[in-house]
N, C-alpha and C positions, 0 to 999 in steps of 0.2 A: 504494500500500500504506500503510495507516494502522495504527499500533499503539496500542491503548488499554491502559494499565497502571493497575491499581487504585492509588490514592494511597498506601496502606500499602506495597504492593510496590515502588512507585517510590521511596519513602523508603529502602528497603533497597538498591535498585540504586544510588542516589546515593552510597552509602558504599563502593562497589566500583569497581574499574577494569575496564572491559569491552573486550576485544580483539575486533575484527571482522576476521576473516581473509578477505580478498577485498573488492573494491569494485566489483562489477558491479551489476546492477539490485537484487538482494536486499541485498547488503552496504551499498550506498549508502543505500537506503531505511531499513534498520535503523539504520545509523550516524547518519543525520541525525535520525531520530525520537528516538533516545536522547540525542543531543547537545542537541536542542531541548528535551528534557525535563529538562535539567540534569545528565545523567550524564557521567562521565569516560570518554570513548571514545578508544581508540587503534586505529589501522589498521595491519594487517600485510599487506605486499605484497612480491612479489619485487623485488629491486633495480632491474630494468629495466622494471617494469610501467608501461604507459601510464596506468593508473588513478591513479598517484601524482599526476599533474597535476590530475586531476578532484578528488581528495580535497583537495589544496591549495586549489583554487578554491572548494571547499565550506567552507573555513576550518578544516580539521582541522590542528592543530598537531603532533600526535604521529603521524607516518607513518614507519614503519621496517620492517625485515625481520620476517618471521613469527616467527623464533626470539626476537628481542628483545622483541616485544610479548607473546609467550606468557610469557616469564620475568617480566614486570611485571604481568600480568593476574590478576584474581580470577575472572573469567568469560571464557570463550572461545567465540566463535560462528563456526562454519564456514560461510562464505557464498560458497563457490566450488564448482565442479562436483564432484559426488559421486564420480566415478571417480578423482579426485585425493586424496580424503580420507586413504586409507591411506598413500600416499607422503608426504604432508605431515605426517601424524601421526608416522610413524616417523622422519622426518628432523628436523623442527623442534619438534614438540610434546612427544613422550615425553622427549627429553633435557633439556628445560627445565621 
């Protein structure tokens, strides 16, 4: 998966903190592309997620719980299974 972002839009994204919730195939691809483009990307995962190790190996420095990254982000990307969106939104996104 390759993401092409117009230079002017990329300039706007670089001024924001982007939270990627989930680090499976889509979250990883999106996070790495944004990070490689110079964006400030933070990863939100459950405390016991096996994906934390993968994100650390990919050199992400800011990996923490979903509620913490949501409270720090300007932009939030849901990159985890659709059937969990409502539950995660109610528990971790809406209160933050």
